[in-house]
N, C-alpha and C positions, 0 to 999 in steps of 0.2 A: 422721276417726273414729278413735278409739282401738281397736286390734285387740282382738277378743274371740273366745272359743271359739265353735264352731258350736253352734247349738241342736240338740236331739235330732232334730227334723224335718229340719234342714239336713244333718246327718250322715247320716240315713237316705237322703236324696235323692242325696248324693254317693256313698255306698256302693252304692246301686242302680245308678247309671250305671257304676260301676267293677266291677260284679259280672260283667260279660261278659268273655270271654277275647279279647284282641287283643294284637298286638305293642306293648310298652311299658306294659301295664297293671300289671305288677309294680312298676315304678318309680313309677307314679302312685298305686298303693295305699300305697306307702311314704310318698310326699309327703302323702297324705291324713291320715296320722297326726299330722302337725304343722300341718295347715291351720288358719288363723285367718281370720276375717272382717275385711276392712279397708275395706269400703264396701258401700253398698246402691244399688239402682237408684233414680233420682230420680223415677220415675213412680209409685212407691208399691207396685209388685209386690214379691214376696219375693226376686227375684234378688239375688245377692251377689257381690262381688269377694273373691277369695281371695289369700292369701299363704302360702307354705310355707317351711320351713327351707332355708337355703342348703346344709346338709349332705345333704339328701335328693338322690338321684340324679335327673338329668333324663331324661325319656323321649325317645326318638328317633323322633318321629312327623313325617311330612311336612306334616301339616295342623295348623292351630290348633284345629280341631274334633275332639274325641275321637270315635272311630268307634263309639260306643255311645251310646244315648239312652234316655230313659224316655218311653213313650207313655202318656198318660192315657186310660184306657179308657172313661170315661163323661163325662157333662156336669158341668162345662164341660170341653170337649176342650182338649188342649194337649200340650206336650212339655217334657221336662227335658233340656237340653243343657249340655255342659261344654266350656269353652275353655281353651287353653294359651297361654302366652307363653314362647318358647324352651324348650319341653319341660316347663314347670312349670304346675301348676294355677293358673288366674287368674280364672275367672268361671263361676259356676253359674247358669244362666239358666232361668227359667220362661217358656216361650213359650206364650201362650194364644190361643184362637180364640173370641172373644166378650167377655164382661165381664172386666175386669182382676181377677185374684185378689189377695187381700190376704195369703194364707198358702199354704204348700206343701200339695199334696194328700196325702191319706192314702196311705201306701205300698201298701196293698192295691189301690188304683186304678191303679197304675203297672205297665206291662209293659216289661221291658228288651228293646231291640232292638239288635242289632249284634254 
């Protein structure tokens, strides 16, 4: 896949997950400015693989999973989670409970936890 800019909804989901305060979030927010989409989930859901500029600082987090997530408040239920590889944004995932979604939820339906 040719890298592309994030769509408005993808950007909203990424920004929501990074709106919480935790160690390393400043570096991740800086990375998010240069983030591009380099892949999609093969199942057809809206989850995306990300790539960021090598110039952006890496976050020093012990886990691959960012300690903040978006909980989808109504049906269909789900979560928005964000993964890192070596302290760099790598995958924005829509975890769903029920029918597979084809698009990201409206941000008004998402509560940030973490």
